[in-house]
N, C-alpha and C positions, 0 to 999 in steps of 0.2 A: 419332846427332844430336850435333853439336859443342856444347861447353859455351858458355853465354852469356858474352860478355866482361864483365868487371867493371872498374871504375875504382878503383884503390887510391890513396888519398891519405894521406900520413903523418899520424899523430895530432897531431904538433906544429902542423901547419897548421890543423887544426880548433881547437886551443887558441888559436892566434894569431887566428883569426877571432873567437873569443869575446872575446878581449882587445880586438880592434878594436871590437866592438859595445859593450863596456862602457867604452871609453875616455872620458875627460872631454871637455868641449866644446873645440872647436878654439881658441877665444879664449884659454883658459888655457894651452894647450900652446904657443901662439905666443910667450907672454911668458917661457916657461922655456927658456933656450938649451940646457939639458942634454937636453931631449927631442928636439932636432933631430937628434942623432946616432942615437938609438934608433929614429927613424921610418924610417931608410934600410933596415935589415933587414926592417922590417915591409913596406915597399913591395916589397922584393926577394922576400919570402916570398909576398906576394900575387901577384906576377908569376909566381913559380914555380908557385903553385897553379893559376893560369889556364893556364899553359903545360902543366902536367900534365893538367888537364882536357881541354885541346885535344888533347894527344897521345893521351890515353885515348880520346877520341872518334874520332880517326883510326884507332887500333888496333881500336876496336870496329867501325868501318866495314869494315876489312880482314877481320876475323874473320867478320863477317856475310856479306861477299862470298865468303869461302872456305868457308862452311858447307855449300853443296851438294856441294862436292868431298869434304868430310868425311863427309857422309851417304852418298855413293856408295861411298867406301872402306869404310865400316862395313857397308853392305849387301852388298858383295862379300865381305867377311870372314865375315859371318854365313852367307851362301849357301854359301861354300866349306866352312865348318865343318859345316853341315847335310848337305851332300852326302857329306862324309867319314864322318860318323856313320851316315848311311843306308847307305852302301856297307859299312861294318863290320857293321851289323846284318844286311844281306842275306848277306854272306859267312859270318857265324856261323850263320845259319839254314841255309844250304846245306851247311855242313860238319857241323853237329851235329844239326840237326833234320830236314831233309828237302830233297829237290830234285825237279825235274821232269825227265821223260825220255820218249822216244818209243819205241814198239815197232816195229821195222822188218821183223820176220819173222813167219812163221805158226806157229811151234812151239807156241804156246799157244792157237791158234785154237780156238774153241768157248767160251773164257773171255775171252781178250784178243785183240783183232783187230789186224791190221796197220794202223798209223796211229793207234792209241790213244796219247794223251798222258797219262801217269800222274804222280801225285804220290806219291813214295816216302818212307816213314818210315824215318829212320836212327837216331833218338835211342835207341830201345830195343835196338839191336844193337851198342852200343859203338863209336860213331864215332871215327875216327882223328884225332889232333891233328896238323896239318901240321908239316912240318920235323923234328920229333922222332920222329914215327911211333909215338907212344904211343896206346893205345886206352883209352877210358873203359870202365867196367864194363858188361858185357852184362846187361840187365835182363830181357829176354824169353827164355823157353826155346822152342826150335824143336820143333814137333810134326809128326807125319805129316799130310799134306794141306795144310800151309802153302805159300803161294806166296812164294818168296824171291828176292831180288836178290843175286848173288854174283859174285866175281871168278873168271873162268874159270881152272881149275887149270893148264891148259897155257900160258896167256898172261894174267897178272893185269891187263894193260892193258885187256882186254876184259871187259865186264859182261854177264852172262846172267840170264835170268829163267825159272825153272822151278818145278815143284811137288815138294815133298818126298814121296817114296814110302816111305822107310824111314830110320830114324835108327840111331845107333851101338848095336850089340848085337842088332839085328834080323836074322832070316834072311829072305831074299827070293827069290821065284821067280815067273816068268811062265809060265803053261801055257795054251796055246790062247787067248791074249789076255786071260786073267784074272790079276790080280795077287794073289799070296799073300804075306802077311807073317806070320811066325811060324806057318806052316802053315794060316792062316785066310784065306779069300778076302776081298778088300777091295771094297766097293761104290764104284764110281767113275762117278757120273753125269756128271761133267765130261769124261771121256775120250772122244776122237773116234777112230774106226777107219774108215778109208776103203779099206782093202785086205783081201784074204782073210786068214784066220787063219794061213795057212802062210807069212806074211811072216816073214823071219828075226828081226825084233824081237818077234814075238808069242810066242816061246818063248825064255826066258832064265833062267839060273841052274840050280840054287839057289846062293846065295852068302850069306856072313855079312858084315854091314856092320861095319867096325872102329869101335871107340870113337873119338869125336871126328870122325867122318865122316858124310856124308849121301849117300843114293842119291836122285837127282833125275831126273824125266822131264818132258817137255812134254806138255800135255794132248792135243795133236795127235800121237798116238802114232806115226803112220806118216810124219810129216814133222818129226822133232825129233832134233837131235844132243844127246845127254844122257849120263847115266851108263852107259847100255848101250854107248856108243861109247868114252868116254874116262875112265870110272871114277868114283870117289867124289869128293865135294866136302868139303874140310876145313871144319869149323864156323867157323874163324877167317876164312874167305874170305867169309862172309855179311856183307853191309853194310846190308841193309834189306829192307823188304817193300812192295809196292805197296798204296796205301790206296784210291784211287778214280781214275776217269777224269775229267779236267777238260776234255778236248777230244778228239774223234776225227775224223780226216780220211781219207776214202776215196781211197787211192792205192796202187799196187802196190809190192811190196818193192823192185823195181829202182829206183824213183824215190827212195826213202828212203836207199838204200845207195850211190847214184851219187856218187862223190867228185869228178867233173869239175866245175870251178868254173862253167863256162858252163852246164852242165846244171842245176846247183844254182840258179843265178840264174833260169833259165827255169822251173824247178819252183816256186820261191817266188813268182815272178810269176803262175804259173797258180793258185796257192793264193789269191792276192789276188783274182783274177778269178772263181774258182769257190768262194769261201769258203762261201756260203750253200747252194749246190746240192750240194757234196761233203761238207759237214760232217754227221756222223751225230749229229743232235741228240738222238736217243733214248739215246745212250751217255753223254751229259754227266751227271756225278754218279753214275755206276755204281760201287757199292762193290765192292771186291774182298776 
């Protein structure tokens, strides 16, 4: 909101006005020829005062007329500033606290479904500061059985989601579909087996997990590309863990992974049309 216009009158004019109010009767001044000269500046000052008041009134009118424009500029400035602050907050949240992601494949099926949209916690795993590539201190220790999000060791531009089967220093072996860590069988109620036990992946090892490395597998043991195929995951590659499912939409892997622009537009249009019928409402809020 623009400042209200004010009329500034020199203090001498106010003093002159007081002098005019206290001046003696006109009859006496008329008989004194010396006062004839002094009345000229008085009249001039009064004229200047009236002119100044008139000019101030004109300026006031112009300022009043321009005030809507001032209010519009101020509103635009405040709105832009708020948008910038909001964008900075969202960006910092995404970099340091957490972000949303979608699961397009079935390697964790049984626990996480294709089309689950997850909120991922990054704060506890030493988020990376952009540009300088420095990482904040890692707060949480990774344990066996944790579901983690990490950068694929063969291609760091890709992000994978798996469960930790063994950590650095553990010995690991899979015999007849049963996972053994440090020679002890591990109960895995979350593991899904869809093929016979003579599947190549159902017998693996033994091996010793190096320090600073993790052995990870998908819960869908017969449909997962994991450490059995491409080796260990460096602990430094871990960027977070999924916290909960905030939305789940039933669609096949091929639709989520299709990079064709036209197909993507068609897919998103179909989501708008089938939002209520294809949303897995019972999955909303599922903790992981």
